[in-house]
C-alpha positions in Angstrom: 135.0 123.5 119.2 134.9 126.9 120.8 137.4 129.3 119.2 139.0 129.8 122.6 139.7 126.1 122.9 141.2 126.0 119.4 143.4 129.0 120.1 144.7 127.3 123.3 145.6 124.3 121.1 147.5 126.7 118.7 149.5 127.9 121.6 150.3 124.5 122.6 151.2 123.5 119.2 153.6 126.3 118.9 155.3 125.2 122.1 155.8 121.8 120.5 158.3 123.3 118.0 161.7 122.7 119.3 163.1 125.4 121.5 166.0 126.2 118.8 163.4 126.6 116.2 161.2 129.1 118.4 164.3 131.1 119.2 164.9 131.8 115.6 161.3 133.0 114.8 161.2 136.6 114.6 158.3 139.1 113.7 155.7 136.4 113.1 152.0 136.5 114.3 149.9 133.4 114.5 146.2 134.0 113.6 143.1 132.0 113.6 140.3 132.2 111.1 137.3 130.1 110.3 138.5 129.4 106.8 140.5 130.8 103.9 139.2 134.2 102.5 138.1 134.5 99.0 141.3 136.5 98.3 143.6 133.7 99.7 141.5 131.2 97.8 141.9 133.1 94.6 145.6 133.8 95.1 146.4 130.1 95.8 144.2 128.9 92.8 141.9 126.7 95.1 139.0 124.9 93.4 135.5 124.9 95.2 136.4 121.6 96.8 139.9 122.5 97.9 141.0 124.4 101.1 144.0 125.2 103.1 144.8 124.1 106.7 147.1 127.2 107.1 148.8 130.0 105.2 152.2 131.7 105.6 152.5 135.3 104.3 155.6 137.3 104.7 159.2 137.4 103.9 161.1 134.1 104.7 164.1 134.3 106.9 166.2 133.3 104.0 165.2 136.2 101.9 165.4 139.0 104.6 168.4 141.3 103.8 170.4 143.6 106.0 167.7 146.4 105.7 165.0 144.1 106.9 163.4 145.7 110.0 164.6 149.2 109.3 161.6 151.4 109.7 158.1 150.1 110.1 158.0 146.4 109.3 154.7 144.6 109.7 154.9 141.0 111.0 154.7 137.9 108.9 151.5 136.0 109.4 150.6 132.4 109.8 146.9 131.9 109.7 145.5 128.6 110.9 142.1 127.8 109.5 139.9 126.2 112.1 137.1 124.5 110.2 139.3 122.8 107.6 141.6 121.6 110.5 138.7 120.2 112.4 137.5 118.5 109.2 140.9 117.1 108.4 141.2 115.8 112.0 137.8 114.0 111.7 138.6 112.6 108.5 141.8 111.3 109.2 141.0 110.1 112.8 143.6 112.3 114.3 143.3 114.6 117.3 142.7 118.2 116.4 145.8 119.2 118.5 148.0 116.9 116.3 146.6 118.4 113.0 147.2 122.0 114.5 150.9 121.0 115.5 151.5 119.6 112.2 150.1 122.7 110.3 152.3 124.9 112.5 155.4 123.0 111.7 154.5 123.2 107.9 153.8 126.9 107.9 156.9 127.7 109.9 159.0 125.8 107.5 157.9 128.2 104.8 158.9 130.9 107.3 162.4 129.4 107.3 162.4 129.6 103.4 161.3 126.2 102.3 159.1 125.8 99.2 156.2 123.5 99.0 158.4 120.7 97.6 161.0 121.1 100.2 158.4 121.1 103.0 156.9 117.9 101.6 160.2 116.1 101.6 160.9 117.2 105.2 157.4 116.0 106.3 158.1 112.5 104.7 161.4 112.3 106.6 159.9 113.5 109.9 156.8 111.1 109.6 159.1 108.1 109.2 160.8 109.0 112.4 157.6 109.4 114.5 
C-alpha cells in the first residue's frame, strides 16, 4: 500500500479514539516508518523473527509532574510500522485499517501510563465487548 494511503488510515484510526480520549492527548506526534529501527529492536530485545506494530516513546501522562512543559519539551512519539502492520493484517485476515486502529489504541494506552500487562488486560476486556 502506498505510504500516503497508509498515513490516511492512521489519521482515521486516531479519529476512532473516543473524543474524551483525544482531548486528553497532549504533545504527542504520530509517525509512520516502514519497520522498527535497529536501535528500537535492540532496546526492546527483539529476536530476528520478532517485530513491533507500534512503539510509544515519551513521558506518560501519569508520570508528568508540575514542571512538565516548562522550557523546551519534545513531543512524545507513537510510531506505527507499516510493513509489520500490513503483514499482521494479512495473516489475521483483518483490514489494515483495523490493525492500525488497534495499534493506535494500544500505544495511546501506554501514553496514559499503562504498562504492557495492563494494556493486555484492557484489550481482553475491550475485545469481549466488540
